[in-house]
Backbone as CSV, one residue per row, in Angstrom:
resi,resn,N_x,N_y,N_z,CA_x,CA_y,CA_z,C_x,C_y,C_z
1,UNK,14.212,11.295,-10.880,14.449,12.340,-12.107,15.517,11.338,-12.651
2,UNK,14.797,11.482,-13.631,15.379,10.924,-14.751,16.492,11.562,-15.308
3,UNK,17.780,11.424,-16.238,18.996,11.584,-16.291,19.086,11.284,-17.430
4,UNK,19.769,12.667,-18.410,20.191,12.260,-20.127,21.583,11.769,-20.157
5,UNK,21.644,10.296,-20.294,23.294,9.910,-20.604,24.114,10.249,-21.647
6,UNK,22.775,10.882,-22.426,23.941,11.820,-23.793,25.092,12.413,-23.681
7,UNK,24.312,12.965,-22.346,25.301,14.518,-22.239,26.333,14.217,-21.636
8,UNK,27.562,14.198,-22.373,29.064,14.199,-21.740,28.707,13.679,-19.923
9,UNK,28.761,15.089,-19.436,28.908,15.168,-18.131,28.293,14.118,-17.352
10,UNK,26.887,14.114,-17.794,25.991,13.328,-17.154,26.420,11.358,-17.364
11,UNK,26.822,11.000,-18.352,27.370,10.146,-18.952,28.224,9.520,-17.795
12,UNK,29.468,10.709,-17.977,29.905,10.475,-16.700,30.282,10.495,-15.269
13,UNK,28.958,11.073,-14.868,28.531,10.954,-13.456,27.643,9.385,-13.072
14,UNK,26.911,9.325,-14.027,26.330,8.360,-13.803,26.874,6.744,-13.975
15,UNK,27.800,6.745,-15.068,29.007,5.814,-14.570,29.741,5.603,-14.036
16,UNK,30.121,6.684,-13.229,30.946,6.802,-11.662,29.734,5.696,-10.701
17,UNK,28.833,6.349,-10.924,27.778,5.933,-9.833,27.681,4.421,-10.038
18,UNK,27.109,4.163,-11.260,26.997,2.566,-11.959,28.198,1.730,-10.964
19,UNK,29.046,2.449,-11.656,30.837,1.361,-10.809,31.054,1.611,-9.530
20,UNK,30.648,2.844,-9.005,30.588,2.705,-7.907,31.595,2.035,-6.410
21,UNK,31.381,0.957,-6.832,31.987,-0.503,-5.318,32.536,-1.292,-6.112
22,UNK,32.657,-0.914,-7.862,33.885,-1.771,-8.739,34.740,-1.690,-8.910
23,UNK,35.983,-2.559,-9.437,36.847,-3.343,-9.832,37.210,-2.106,-10.757
24,UNK,38.206,-0.968,-10.852,38.373,-0.008,-11.834,38.574,-0.320,-12.841
25,UNK,38.760,-1.567,-13.955,38.898,-2.177,-14.905,37.986,-2.581,-15.281
26,UNK,36.602,-2.338,-14.543,35.129,-2.921,-15.218,35.113,-1.461,-15.657
27,UNK,35.041,-0.358,-15.341,35.034,0.791,-15.059,35.459,1.252,-17.111
28,UNK,36.266,0.983,-17.225,36.793,1.115,-18.643,36.743,0.630,-19.685
29,UNK,35.334,1.573,-20.901,35.109,0.930,-21.350,36.155,0.573,-22.888
30,UNK,36.137,-0.038,-23.881,36.799,-0.559,-24.891,36.235,0.271,-26.056
31,UNK,35.980,1.614,-26.688,35.605,2.080,-27.245,36.302,2.308,-28.653
32,UNK,36.153,1.314,-29.642,36.617,1.246,-30.653,35.773,1.934,-31.924
33,UNK,35.199,1.921,-31.922,33.763,2.198,-32.956,32.885,3.071,-32.426
34,UNK,32.536,3.844,-33.509,31.159,4.894,-32.807,29.839,4.070,-32.683
35,UNK,29.598,2.708,-32.721,29.078,1.252,-32.460,28.827,1.455,-31.257
36,UNK,30.053,1.254,-30.422,30.709,0.619,-28.979,29.913,1.927,-28.150
37,UNK,30.383,3.065,-28.557,30.008,4.458,-27.793,28.209,3.923,-27.412
38,UNK,27.976,4.204,-28.708,26.327,4.506,-28.884,25.496,2.909,-28.054
39,UNK,26.330,2.115,-28.088,25.735,1.200,-27.291,26.367,1.266,-25.843
40,UNK,26.731,1.970,-25.763,27.298,2.143,-24.066,26.510,3.252,-23.363
41,UNK,26.430,3.619,-24.646,25.431,4.965,-23.561,24.073,4.356,-23.808
42,UNK,23.398,3.015,-24.619,22.114,3.158,-24.439,22.342,2.266,-23.089
43,UNK,23.565,1.295,-22.884,23.384,0.582,-21.883,23.499,1.091,-20.340
44,UNK,24.219,2.610,-20.440,24.176,3.217,-19.315,22.449,3.642,-19.336
45,UNK,22.004,3.983,-19.870,20.652,4.821,-19.835,19.700,4.274,-19.230
46,UNK,20.053,3.210,-19.717,18.542,1.668,-19.810,18.959,1.695,-17.845
47,UNK,20.559,1.683,-17.593,20.640,1.307,-16.255,19.949,2.357,-15.377
48,UNK,20.644,3.859,-16.197,20.204,5.237,-15.180,18.731,4.910,-14.885
49,UNK,17.726,4.435,-16.089,16.661,4.556,-16.076,16.402,3.552,-15.108
50,UNK,16.653,2.691,-14.844,16.191,1.668,-13.675,16.224,2.571,-12.737
51,UNK,17.463,2.684,-12.026,17.866,3.182,-11.100,18.074,4.690,-10.824
52,UNK,16.952,5.350,-11.210,16.531,6.721,-10.871,17.061,7.469,-9.308
53,UNK,17.805,8.997,-9.671,18.292,9.399,-8.568,16.892,9.941,-7.693
54,UNK,16.895,10.306,-6.358,16.155,10.669,-5.959,16.227,12.886,-5.412
55,UNK,15.396,13.258,-5.438,15.095,14.652,-5.320,14.799,14.458,-3.667
56,UNK,15.307,15.341,-2.867,15.198,15.509,-1.304,13.522,15.750,-0.892
57,UNK,13.050,16.478,-2.254,11.762,16.212,-1.714,10.725,15.110,-2.278
58,UNK,11.258,14.174,-3.447,10.621,12.586,-3.970,11.220,11.654,-1.931
59,UNK,12.355,12.247,-1.416,12.364,11.403,-0.446,11.581,11.504,0.651
60,UNK,11.376,12.779,1.059,10.768,13.159,2.100,9.379,12.701,2.010
61,UNK,9.221,12.695,0.853,7.817,12.420,0.579,7.051,10.883,0.505
62,UNK,8.520,10.035,0.407,8.695,9.147,-0.079,8.224,8.333,1.843
63,UNK,8.581,9.285,2.796,9.314,8.600,4.097,8.186,9.649,5.199
64,UNK,7.005,10.928,4.457,5.856,11.492,5.200,5.033,11.803,4.356
65,UNK,4.294,10.869,3.586,3.283,11.194,2.677,2.103,12.326,3.078
66,UNK,2.025,12.416,4.242,0.967,12.942,4.340,1.562,14.655,4.812
67,UNK,2.940,14.912,4.440,3.487,16.564,4.827,2.876,17.776,4.437
68,UNK,2.421,18.308,5.272,1.759,19.644,4.567,2.889,20.752,3.658
69,UNK,2.270,20.561,2.198,3.003,21.017,1.438,2.576,22.541,1.253
70,UNK,3.729,24.075,1.157,3.078,25.321,0.579,2.621,25.175,-0.862
71,UNK,2.044,26.650,-1.270,0.958,26.470,-2.329,2.618,26.107,-3.520
72,UNK,3.888,26.207,-3.534,4.789,25.767,-4.486,4.794,24.288,-4.610
73,UNK,4.609,23.348,-3.691,4.279,22.194,-3.767,5.423,21.255,-3.176
74,UNK,6.488,22.137,-1.917,7.056,21.376,-1.031,6.756,22.173,0.474
75,UNK,7.711,21.737,1.575,7.479,21.734,2.524,7.713,23.848,2.543
76,UNK,7.284,24.084,4.032,8.093,25.999,3.996,9.163,26.113,4.904
77,UNK,10.018,24.805,4.809,11.229,24.868,5.371,12.514,24.232,4.440
78,UNK,13.545,24.406,4.590,14.843,24.005,3.761,15.213,23.253,4.368
79,UNK,15.556,22.154,3.407,15.811,20.673,3.584,16.890,20.856,4.465
80,UNK,17.568,21.558,4.924,18.669,21.840,5.925,18.469,21.791,7.329
81,UNK,17.032,21.480,7.205,16.456,21.991,9.028,16.636,20.481,8.981
82,UNK,16.387,19.300,8.298,16.232,17.935,8.632,17.582,17.212,8.523
83,UNK,18.520,17.734,7.833,19.640,17.269,8.144,19.892,16.728,6.271
84,UNK,19.209,17.006,5.387,19.446,16.886,3.617,20.542,17.401,3.419
85,UNK,21.077,18.121,4.094,22.552,18.745,3.392,23.237,19.465,4.815
86,UNK,24.772,18.975,4.686,26.052,18.931,5.638,25.785,20.963,5.866
87,UNK,25.462,22.085,5.013,25.438,22.709,5.310,24.149,23.554,5.069
88,UNK,24.123,24.832,5.587,22.980,25.649,5.308,22.673,25.718,4.467
89,UNK,21.268,26.154,3.817,21.285,26.373,2.670,22.007,26.986,1.361
90,UNK,22.271,26.565,0.270,23.146,26.897,-0.737,22.433,28.076,-1.534
91,UNK,21.009,28.499,-1.004,20.282,29.555,-1.990,20.426,30.560,-1.488
92,UNK,21.112,30.747,-0.184,20.642,31.934,0.507,19.260,31.378,1.819
93,UNK,18.782,32.055,2.453,17.992,32.433,3.023,16.649,32.163,2.079
94,UNK,16.286,30.822,2.921,15.529,30.058,2.071,14.158,30.118,2.675
95,UNK,12.961,30.949,1.527,11.750,31.557,1.242,11.007,30.132,0.748
96,UNK,9.970,30.660,0.570,9.015,29.774,-0.385,9.728,29.761,-1.580
97,UNK,9.609,30.556,-2.158,10.568,29.996,-4.331,11.548,29.854,-3.735
98,UNK,12.516,30.146,-3.315,14.327,29.519,-2.762,13.557,28.185,-2.618
99,UNK,13.379,27.629,-1.428,12.923,26.366,-0.832,12.743,25.621,-1.818
100,UNK,11.742,25.638,-3.133,11.270,24.954,-4.163,13.014,24.423,-5.115
101,UNK,13.770,25.128,-5.060,14.957,25.068,-6.022,15.472,23.951,-4.640
102,UNK,15.909,24.107,-3.655,16.396,23.254,-2.619,15.685,21.775,-2.482
103,UNK,14.891,22.151,-2.679,14.039,20.395,-2.272,14.139,20.076,-3.875
104,UNK,14.235,20.506,-4.942,14.307,19.662,-6.084,15.296,19.129,-6.524
105,UNK,16.441,19.475,-5.780,18.050,19.120,-6.014,18.128,17.431,-5.370
106,UNK,18.911,17.032,-6.324,19.106,15.017,-6.682,20.068,15.225,-5.123
107,UNK,19.531,14.425,-4.852,20.302,13.363,-3.528,20.947,13.256,-3.954
108,UNK,22.626,13.228,-2.854,23.707,12.809,-3.060,23.591,11.037,-2.848
109,UNK,24.100,10.262,-3.423,24.242,9.271,-3.010,24.544,8.397,-1.908
110,UNK,24.259,7.573,-1.009,24.649,7.701,0.239,25.314,6.391,-0.263
111,UNK,26.459,6.655,0.970,27.772,5.872,0.858,27.870,5.170,2.349
């Protein structure tokens, strides 16, 4: 799933993901001019595009390409059934329409 790094919230999340296991000093960019900011955004966008985040559905289809999907294009059960989520469905009772929201959530990074 492509992330727009020109949006501040997305930039901060992706930058944190990029430098997750890196020395804190390397995370701090020196923004001395608008050009440096634009260059940093462009650089991070390139990294983010090269390292896309997966949705639960993309991960499932990668592992089980022949799984039967509903008319909504997702399995007929909630991702929490397979342990993708730590808690029961965050959207309430999972039906076919709600299940689409669940399956299209971005997966948390593995630690």
